[in-house]
C-alpha positions in Angstrom: 17.9 -70.2 9.7 14.2 -70.3 9.0 12.3 -73.2 10.4 10.4 -75.3 7.8 6.8 -75.9 8.3 5.0 -79.4 7.6 2.7 -79.6 4.8 0.1 -81.9 3.3 -1.7 -81.9 0.0 -4.6 -79.4 -0.8 -7.1 -82.1 -1.7 -7.5 -85.8 -2.3 -6.1 -87.3 -5.4 -7.1 -90.6 -7.1 -4.8 -93.1 -8.9 -5.7 -96.4 -10.1 -4.1 -99.5 -11.7 -3.2 -103.1 -11.3 -0.7 -104.6 -8.7 2.5 -105.9 -10.1 2.4 -109.3 -8.3 -1.3 -109.8 -7.7 -2.5 -108.5 -11.0 -5.6 -107.1 -9.0 -7.1 -103.7 -9.9 -6.9 -101.2 -7.1 -7.9 -97.6 -6.6 -5.5 -95.4 -4.5 -6.8 -92.2 -2.9 -4.2 -89.8 -1.3 -5.9 -87.6 1.2 -4.8 -84.6 3.2 -3.8 -85.4 6.9 -3.3 -83.3 10.0 -0.1 -82.2 11.5 2.3 -84.9 12.9 0.0 -87.5 11.2 2.9 -89.0 9.1 2.0 -91.6 6.3 -0.7 -94.2 6.9 -2.4 -96.7 4.7 -6.1 -97.5 5.1 -7.5 -100.7 3.5 -11.0 -99.5 2.5 -11.9 -102.8 1.1 -11.9 -104.6 4.5 -14.4 -104.5 7.2 -13.5 -101.7 9.8 -11.1 -100.3 7.2 -8.0 -101.0 9.3 -5.1 -98.5 9.2 -1.4 -99.4 9.0 1.3 -96.9 9.9 4.2 -96.5 7.4 6.5 -97.8 10.1 9.6 -99.9 9.4 8.8 -102.0 12.4 5.7 -103.2 10.6 7.6 -104.5 7.5 6.7 -108.2 7.1 8.2 -109.0 3.7 10.9 -107.6 1.4 11.1 -110.4 -1.2 9.7 -108.6 -4.2 9.0 -105.1 -2.8 8.3 -103.8 0.7 5.3 -105.1 2.4 3.7 -103.7 5.6 1.5 -105.9 7.8 -0.5 -105.5 11.0 -2.9 -107.9 12.6 -3.0 -110.1 9.6 -3.7 -107.2 7.2 -1.1 -106.4 4.6 -0.2 -103.6 2.0 2.2 -104.7 -0.7 4.7 -102.7 -2.8 4.5 -99.4 -0.7 8.0 -98.1 -1.8 7.0 -96.1 -4.9 4.1 -94.1 -3.4 6.2 -93.4 -0.2 9.1 -92.2 -2.4 6.7 -89.9 -4.2 5.5 -88.4 -1.0 9.1 -87.8 0.3 10.1 -86.5 -3.1 7.4 -83.9 -3.2 8.1 -83.2 0.6 4.6 -84.0 1.9 4.7 -84.7 5.6 1.3 -85.9 6.4 -1.0 -88.1 4.1 -3.6 -90.8 4.4 -3.4 -93.3 1.7 -6.6 -95.3 1.0 -6.2 -98.5 -1.0 -9.0 -100.7 -2.2 -6.8 -103.9 -2.5 -3.8 -105.5 -1.1 -1.2 -104.0 -3.4 -0.3 -100.4 -4.5 -0.8 -100.1 -8.3 2.5 -100.4 -10.1 1.6 -97.9 -12.7 4.6 -97.6 -15.1 7.0 -99.1 -12.5 8.1 -95.7 -11.2 7.0 -93.1 -8.9 6.1 -90.5 -11.6 2.4 -91.1 -11.7 2.1 -90.5 -8.1 4.3 -87.5 -8.1 2.4 -85.9 -11.1 -0.9 -86.4 -9.2 0.4 -84.8 -6.0 2.0 -81.9 -7.9 -1.2 -81.3 -9.7 -3.3 -80.9 -6.5 -0.7 -78.7 -4.7 0.2 -78.4 -1.0 -1.2 -76.8 2.1 1.3 -75.5 4.7 0.7 -76.4 8.3 1.6 -74.9 11.5 3.8 -77.6 13.0 7.5 -77.4 12.4 9.2 -80.1 10.2 11.5 -82.0 12.4 14.5 -83.6 10.7 16.7 -86.4 11.8 20.1 -84.9 11.3 23.0 -87.4 11.2 25.9 -86.2 13.6 28.0 -89.4 13.3 28.6 -92.2 10.8 26.2 -95.2 10.7 27.1 -98.4 8.7 25.3 -101.6 7.6 26.7 -104.6 5.7 25.1 -107.8 4.5 28.0 -110.1 3.7 25.9 -112.6 2.1 24.1 -110.3 -0.5 27.1 -108.0 -0.4 24.9 -105.0 0.3 26.5 -102.1 2.1 25.1 -98.8 3.3 26.6 -95.9 5.0 25.2 -92.6 6.3 27.4 -89.6 7.0 26.5 -86.1 8.2 25.3 -83.6 5.5 23.3 -80.5 5.4 20.9 -82.0 2.8 19.3 -85.4 2.1 21.8 -86.8 -0.4 22.0 -90.3 -1.7 24.7 -92.0 -3.7 24.1 -95.5 -5.2 26.3 -98.2 -6.9 24.8 -101.3 -8.5 26.8 -104.2 -9.8 25.3 -107.4 -10.8 28.2 -108.9 -12.7 26.2 -108.4 -15.8 28.0 -107.5 -19.1 24.9 -105.6 -20.2 24.1 -103.8 -17.0 27.7 -103.4 -15.8 28.5 -101.2 -12.9 26.3 -98.2 -12.6 26.1 -95.2 -10.3 23.4 -92.7 -9.5 23.3 -89.7 -7.3 20.7 -87.2 -5.8 22.4 -84.1 -4.3 19.2 -82.9 -2.5 15.6 -84.0 -2.4 14.6 -81.3 -4.8 16.2 -83.4 -7.6 13.8 -86.3 -7.0 10.8 -85.1 -8.9 12.8 -84.5 -12.2 15.6 -87.1 -12.6 14.6 -89.9 -10.2 10.9 -90.3 -10.0 10.5 -91.4 -13.6 12.9 -94.2 -13.3 11.3 -97.6 -13.6 11.9 -100.9 -11.8 14.0 -103.4 -13.8 14.3 -107.3 -14.0 16.6 -109.6 -15.6 15.0 -112.0 -18.1 16.0 -115.1 -16.2 14.4 -113.5 -13.1 11.2 -112.8 -15.2 11.0 -116.3 -16.5 11.2 -117.7 -12.9 8.5 -115.3 -11.7 6.2 -116.2 -14.5 6.9 -120.0 -13.8 5.7 -119.5 -10.3 2.6 -117.6 -11.4 3.9 -114.3 -9.9 3.9 -110.9 -11.4 0.3 -111.3 -12.6 0.3 -107.5 -13.2 3.5 -107.4 -15.0 3.7 -105.7 -18.3 6.5 -104.8 -20.6 5.3 -101.1 -20.2 5.8 -101.1 -16.3 9.3 -102.7 -16.1 12.7 -102.6 -17.9 13.6 -106.2 -18.8 17.3 -106.8 -19.2 18.5 -109.6 -21.4 22.1 -110.6 -20.4 22.4 -113.7 -22.5 21.5 -114.8 -26.0 17.8 -115.9 -26.3 16.0 -117.8 -29.1 13.3 -116.0 -31.1 10.9 -118.7 -30.0 11.2 -117.5 -26.4 10.6 -114.0 -27.5 7.5 -115.0 -29.3 6.4 -116.8 -26.2 6.9 -113.7 -24.1 4.9 -111.6 -26.7 2.1 -113.9 -26.3 2.2 -113.8 -22.5 2.3 -110.0 -22.5 -0.2 -109.6 -25.4 2.4 -107.9 -27.7 2.4 -108.3 -31.5 6.2 -108.8 -31.2 9.1 -108.7 -28.7 12.6 -108.1 -29.6 15.8 -106.9 -28.1 17.1 -103.4 -28.9 20.0 -101.5 -27.7 22.0 -102.8 -24.7 20.1 -105.8 -24.1 16.7 -104.1 -23.2 13.5 -106.0 -24.2 10.7 -104.8 -26.3 12.2 -101.5 -27.7 11.9 -99.8 -24.2 13.7 -96.4 -24.4 15.6 -95.7 -21.3 15.0 -92.4 -19.7 18.5 -92.4 -18.5 21.5 -94.5 -19.4 21.8 -95.4 -15.6 18.1 -95.8 -15.1 18.4 -99.1 -13.1 20.7 -97.5 -10.6 18.3 -94.4 -10.3 15.4 -96.8 -9.7 17.5 -98.3 -6.8 17.9 -94.7 -5.4 14.2 -94.3 -5.7 13.6 -97.5 -3.8 15.9 -96.2 -1.0 14.0 -93.0 -0.7 10.7 -95.0 -0.5 12.0 -97.6 2.1 13.7 -95.0 4.3 10.4 -93.1 4.5 9.5 -95.9 7.0 11.9 -94.3 9.5 9.0 -91.8 10.1 10.9 -88.6 9.9 12.5 -86.7 7.1 16.3 -87.1 7.1 19.3 -84.8 6.6 22.4 -86.9 5.9 24.3 -88.5 2.9 23.3 -92.1 2.3 25.9 -94.1 0.3 24.6 -97.5 -0.8 26.3 -100.4 -2.7 24.2 -103.1 -4.2 21.1 -102.1 -2.2 17.9 -104.0 -2.1 14.7 -103.8 -0.1 16.0 -106.1 2.6 19.1 -103.9 3.1 17.1 -100.7 2.9 14.7 -101.9 5.6 17.5 -103.3 7.9 19.2 -99.8 7.5 16.0 -97.9 8.2 15.6 -99.8 11.4 19.0 -98.9 12.5 18.1 -95.2 11.8 14.8 -95.4 13.7 16.6 -96.8 16.7 18.7 -93.6 16.6 15.7 -91.4 16.2 13.9 -93.0 19.1 17.0 -92.8 21.3 17.6 -89.1 20.4 13.9 -88.3 21.1 14.0 -90.0 24.5 17.1 -88.1 25.4 15.5 -84.9 24.3 12.3 -85.5 26.2 14.5 -86.1 29.3 15.7 -82.5 29.0 13.7 -79.9 30.9 14.3 -76.6 29.2 13.5 -73.1 30.4 13.4 -69.8 28.7 16.4 -68.2 30.1 16.1 -65.1 27.8 12.7 -64.2 29.1 12.3 -61.1 31.2 12.7 -62.2 34.9 9.7 -61.8 37.2 12.2 -60.8 40.0 15.7 -59.5 39.5 18.6 -59.5 42.1 17.2 -56.2 43.7 13.7 -57.6 44.0 15.1 -60.8 45.5 17.1 -58.8 48.0 13.9 -56.9 49.1 12.5 -60.4 50.0 15.3 -62.4 51.3 17.5 -61.3 54.1 20.7 -63.0 52.5 23.4 -60.8 51.3 26.9 -61.3 49.5 28.7 -63.6 49.8 25.7 -65.7 50.7 23.0 -64.8 48.2 22.8 -67.5 45.7 19.9 -66.7 43.5 20.3 -64.1 40.7 16.7 -64.0 39.3 13.2 -65.6 39.4 11.8 -66.5 36.0 8.7 -68.5 37.1 6.5 -68.0 40.1 3.0 -69.3 41.0 1.1 -70.2 44.2 2.5 -73.8 43.9 5.9 -73.4 42.2 8.9 -71.3 41.6 11.9 -71.3 39.2 15.0 -69.5 40.0 18.4 -69.0 38.2 22.0 -68.9 39.5 24.8 -68.0 37.1 27.9 -69.8 38.4 31.1 -67.7 37.9 34.7 -68.4 38.7 34.6 -65.3 40.8 32.5 -67.2 43.5 34.5 -67.1 46.9 34.0 -70.8 47.4 36.1 -71.8 44.3 39.3 -70.6 46.1 39.2 -73.8 48.2 36.8 -76.1 46.3 38.9 -77.0 44.6 41.8 -74.9 43.4 42.9 -77.4 40.7 39.4 -78.4 39.7 36.7 -75.9 40.7 33.4 -77.6 41.7 30.4 -75.9 43.3 30.0 -77.4 46.8 26.9 -79.6 47.3 25.9 -77.7 50.4 25.9 -74.5 48.5 23.6 -76.0 45.8 21.3 -77.1 48.7 21.4 -73.5 50.1 20.7 -72.0 46.7 17.6 -74.3 46.2 16.5 -73.3 49.7 16.7 -69.6 49.0 14.6 -70.2 45.8 12.1 -72.1 47.9 12.2 -69.3 50.4 11.0 -66.8 47.7 8.0 -69.2 47.1 7.1 -69.5 50.8 7.5 -65.7 51.5 5.3 -64.8 48.5 2.3 -66.5 50.3 2.1 -63.9 53.1 1.0 -60.3 52.6 3.9 -58.8 54.6 7.0 -60.9 53.8 9.3 -58.3 55.2 8.0 -59.4 58.6 8.9 -63.1 58.2 11.9 -65.3 58.1 12.1 -68.8 56.6 13.7 -71.6 58.6 14.5 -75.0 57.0 13.4 -77.8 59.3 14.4 -80.9 57.2 16.1 -81.8 54.0 15.4 -85.4 52.6 16.3 -87.5 49.7 19.2 -85.3 48.5 20.8 -86.7 45.4 23.7 -85.2 43.4 23.9 -86.4 39.8 26.4 -84.1 38.1 28.9 -81.7 39.2 28.4 -78.0 38.7 31.4 -75.9 37.5 32.2 -72.3 36.5 30.2 -71.2 33.4 27.2 -73.2 34.3 23.8 -71.7 34.6 21.8 -73.6 37.4 18.0 -73.5 37.2 16.1 -74.5 40.4 12.6 -75.6 40.1 10.6 -76.3 43.3 7.0 -77.5 43.6 4.8 -77.6 46.7 4.1 -81.2 47.9 1.0 -80.2 49.8 -0.7 -77.0 50.9 0.9 -74.7 53.4 -0.4 -75.2 56.8 0.7 -73.2 60.0 3.5 -71.9 58.0 5.0 -75.3 57.2 6.0 -75.5 53.6 6.9 -78.9 52.1 8.6 -78.8 48.6 10.5 -81.0 46.2 13.2 -79.2 44.2 15.3 -80.2 41.1 18.4 -78.3 39.9 19.1 -78.4 36.2 22.1 -77.5 34.0 21.4 -77.4 30.2 18.3 -79.2 30.9 19.6 -82.1 32.7 19.1 -82.8 36.5 22.2 -82.2 38.5 20.8 -82.4 42.0 17.5 -83.0 43.7 16.0 -82.8 47.3 12.8 -82.6 49.5 12.7 -79.6 51.9 10.5 -78.7 54.7 10.5 -75.1 55.9 8.7 -72.9 58.3 7.7 -69.3 57.9 8.1 -67.5 61.3 7.0 -64.1 62.0 9.7 -61.8 63.6 9.0 -60.4 67.0 
C-alpha cells in the first residue's frame, strides 16, 4: 500500500462575506502552511494577531455553531471552512480572519471548496497519518436523543439520520461513502432552520447576517401572509412565500435530503477538530454541534492514548544488514554453543551497542523451563545482555582477541514481560560513563516488539590474558 503524503494549498486564497450571527463583514485568507501544521486560525484584526488551533479542546460554545476560544479570543462558526479543508484533503492551512466570525457565504462549504480547488495543491514530504478505528466507539445524549457510533472502515464514511418530528422535514438520511464524495454532493448543502426558530433568533437580535439566500427556512405550520410580508421586509425581499414542501422564499433544494446532507457536512467540520484525518464509519442519529464536539473529544482521547503508546515503543530496523553476524561475533567472544546468546549486532558506536537474539523452541533450556509453558529464563536474558555488552567493551581495544570480559556487578535488574519461543529480543546497552582502567559501566534494556521486557545496570572489566 502506497503511503499518502500531506498537502497544503499552492497559494493563498481570499474569501469575504458577513457572519451569520454577528452580521459583521469579514475577510478570510486561507494560506499554505508547513508539514504537520494542521489547521490554525489567526485573528489579524487584533493586536498581536493571536492564533487559535483548530482543537476540540478549545471549543467554548456549540449553541448556534462551533466556536473556538483561547485567552479570551474567539472565532465563531468554524465548521464550514474546516469541512471544506477536510473535503479537499488539505492537511495544513493557516486561516486568517479579520473578525470574530467566519463568513456564512451561502450557508454551505462550497464557496470555500471552490476557492481551494481553484488554487490547487502542493504535495509535502511528510506522511499523512490517519487515525484508524480498530474497535467500536459510542456516544449518546439521552436528553437531546443524539447518538453517534464509529466502527472500523477502510475509508472515511459517514451515515446520518435526522428526525425532528416534522411533517415537512420528516425523517431523512444521508451518506458519504468516502471523502472524495464531499466536494460534489455534500459541500453545496446549506444550513437550515425552522421558521419558529428563525422568529426566536430575530426576536433576540441574533442572526444579524441572516439572509434567505444563506439558509433553508422550513415552515412546518400554517403562517399568515402578514407574517410573510414582515419577513420580506426584514430580509429586504420584494415578496416571501412558501413553495414546495414548506420551504420559504422559493428556495430550490439542491437535494431532496439537503438538510440531512448539511448535518453530515457539519460532522465533517466538527470532527476536523480531532486534529488528524480519520478512517472509520461514523453513524449519527439526530446529530448537532454539541454531540459532534463531544464525540470528537472521545476520538481525540483515543488518538492521544494511541500516540502515547506508540511513542513508548522503541523500534529497530531488524531487516537492515547486520554490522556483525554470528561468525563475526564468534571471532570476538569466547562463548560457544550452547552458551552463545547473541545472533547479530545491528548497531555499534563507541558509546552504545544493539544486539539481537532470535528465540527458538530449539533452545536447550526450554526442555526444563518449563515443559508445559516454555519461558526464557531471566538469568539467560541477563547473560545475553552481558554478551552484547561484551562486544561493546571488546571493541574499544585494538587487540580484543587478547582480552576477556568479566562482569563484576549487576544492579537494578527488572523483568517486565516474559520472553517465549518465537520472540526476537533486541538488547540495547549504553555506556553510563567513560571506560577507565578497563572498567565498563553500562545500562541495558531488552525489547520485544518495541516493548521493554527486561533492564539492568552492569559493571564489567576488561582483563588481558596472560
